[in-house]
C-alpha positions as CSV (number, residue, x, y, z in Angstrom):
1,M,-24.1,-33.0,-9.4
2,A,-22.3,-30.0,-8.2
3,L,-18.8,-29.1,-9.5
4,D,-16.0,-30.2,-7.1
5,V,-13.0,-27.8,-7.4
6,S,-11.1,-29.1,-4.4
7,W,-8.0,-29.5,-6.7
8,V,-7.5,-25.7,-6.6
9,L,-6.6,-26.0,-2.9
10,S,-3.8,-28.7,-3.4
11,P,-0.9,-26.2,-4.3
12,L,-1.9,-24.0,-1.4
13,L,-2.0,-26.8,1.1
14,A,1.5,-27.7,0.1
15,L,2.7,-24.3,1.2
16,P,4.5,-24.3,4.7
17,G,1.9,-23.4,7.5
18,V,-1.2,-23.7,5.4
19,A,-3.5,-26.1,7.4
20,R,-6.8,-26.3,5.3
21,G,-9.1,-24.5,3.0
22,V,-12.6,-24.1,1.4
23,V,-13.8,-23.1,-2.0
24,L,-17.2,-21.6,-2.0
25,S,-19.8,-20.1,-4.3
26,R,-20.8,-16.4,-3.8
27,D,-23.9,-17.3,-2.0
28,G,-21.9,-19.5,0.7
29,L,-22.3,-23.0,-0.6
30,I,-19.3,-25.4,-0.5
31,L,-17.6,-26.2,-3.7
32,G,-14.7,-28.1,-2.4
33,G,-12.4,-28.3,0.7
34,S,-9.3,-29.9,2.0
35,A,-9.5,-33.5,2.8
36,D,-9.4,-33.2,6.6
37,L,-12.3,-30.8,6.8
38,T,-15.6,-32.1,8.0
39,T,-18.7,-31.1,5.9
40,E,-20.1,-29.2,8.9
41,S,-16.9,-27.2,9.3
42,G,-16.8,-26.5,5.4
43,E,-20.2,-25.5,5.2
44,R,-19.8,-23.1,8.4
45,A,-16.6,-21.7,6.8
46,A,-18.3,-21.2,3.4
47,A,-21.3,-19.4,4.9
48,M,-19.1,-17.0,7.0
49,T,-16.7,-16.4,4.3
50,S,-19.4,-15.5,2.2
51,S,-20.8,-13.1,4.7
52,V,-17.4,-11.5,5.4
53,L,-17.0,-10.9,1.5
54,G,-20.5,-9.4,1.4
55,A,-19.6,-7.1,4.2
56,A,-16.2,-6.1,2.6
57,R,-17.8,-5.3,-0.6
58,A,-20.5,-3.1,1.1
59,L,-17.8,-1.3,3.1
60,C,-15.6,-0.6,0.0
61,S,-18.4,0.5,-2.1
62,G,-19.7,2.7,0.6
63,L,-16.4,4.4,1.5
64,S,-14.9,4.6,-2.0
65,D,-15.4,7.5,-4.5
66,S,-14.0,5.2,-7.2
67,A,-15.8,2.8,-9.3
68,E,-12.9,0.5,-8.9
69,S,-13.6,-0.7,-5.4
70,E,-13.5,-4.5,-6.1
71,V,-12.3,-6.6,-3.1
72,V,-9.1,-8.5,-4.1
73,D,-8.4,-10.3,-0.9
74,I,-9.0,-10.0,2.8
75,V,-6.4,-11.2,5.5
76,I,-7.6,-11.9,9.0
77,S,-4.9,-12.1,11.6
78,A,-5.9,-14.3,14.5
79,G,-4.1,-15.7,17.5
80,S,-3.8,-18.9,15.8
81,G,-2.4,-17.5,12.6
82,Y,-4.1,-16.0,9.4
83,Y,-7.2,-16.7,7.3
84,Y,-6.8,-15.5,3.7
85,I,-9.9,-14.9,1.5
86,A,-9.9,-14.2,-2.1
87,P,-12.7,-13.8,-4.4
88,A,-12.7,-15.8,-7.6
89,G,-14.6,-13.5,-10.1
90,D,-18.2,-12.8,-9.2
91,R,-19.3,-16.4,-8.5
92,A,-16.8,-18.0,-5.9
93,A,-14.1,-17.5,-3.6
94,L,-11.6,-19.4,-1.5
95,V,-10.3,-19.2,2.1
96,V,-7.4,-20.9,3.5
97,A,-6.3,-21.1,7.2
98,A,-2.6,-20.7,7.9
99,T,-0.5,-20.8,11.1
100,G,1.7,-17.6,12.2
101,A,4.7,-19.5,10.6
102,A,3.2,-19.1,7.0
103,N,4.9,-16.5,4.7
104,I,1.9,-14.3,4.0
105,G,3.3,-12.8,0.9
106,S,4.0,-16.2,-0.8
107,L,0.6,-17.2,0.3
108,A,-1.1,-14.2,-1.4
109,Y,0.9,-14.8,-4.6
110,E,-0.1,-18.5,-4.9
111,V,-3.7,-17.9,-4.0
112,Q,-4.1,-15.4,-6.7
113,L,-2.7,-18.0,-9.2
114,Q,-5.1,-20.6,-8.1
115,V,-7.9,-17.9,-8.2
116,Q,-7.3,-17.5,-11.9
117,K,-7.3,-21.2,-12.4
118,L,-10.7,-21.4,-10.4
119,I,-12.0,-18.6,-12.5
120,K,-11.2,-20.5,-15.7
121,A,-12.6,-23.7,-14.6
122,L,-15.8,-22.1,-13.6
123,D,-16.1,-20.3,-16.8
124,E,-15.5,-23.7,-18.7
125,A,-18.1,-25.5,-16.5
126,S,-20.7,-22.7,-17.2
127,A,-20.1,-22.7,-21.0
128,A,-20.5,-26.5,-21.1
129,R,-23.7,-26.4,-19.5
130,V,-25.1,-23.9,-22.2
131,P,-25.6,-25.4,-25.5
132,G,-23.8,-23.6,-28.4
133,T,-21.3,-21.7,-26.2
134,R,-17.5,-22.2,-25.9
135,P,-15.0,-21.3,-23.1
C-alpha cells in the first residue's frame, strides 16, 4: 500500500487563497492530494510538477558554478494566481495552487514548515520498511 501524506497539505489549504494541492514522489507519482482534487487532475499535476522540478534542477546545475545549486522552491505566476512548488528532500515534492489574493510570503514560510514534516515522515516510513533501522 502506498503512503498517503495528504495530511501535509491541511495547514496549507487553511491559508487564505490556497485552493488545492498535491504531494508527489520525485518520479511524478501522486502521494496525496486535497480532497476536492480528482485522481486524474492529481496525477497530471504530479507528473507535470516532477517535470518542472527536473527542468529547474538541470537549469540550476547547468548555469551555476556553485556546488550548492539545489532548487528550494519555484513560484509560477499565472493569470489565475500562483503555483508554489517545493521539493521535499530528494524523494518528494509538493505543489499548491493559490489565488492572486494569497500572501506569497506567508505561503512560502508555511510550505517550508510542511516540507520539513514531510521529509521526516518519509524518512520514518522508509526506516520502518528496512529491518534493523531506526528513524
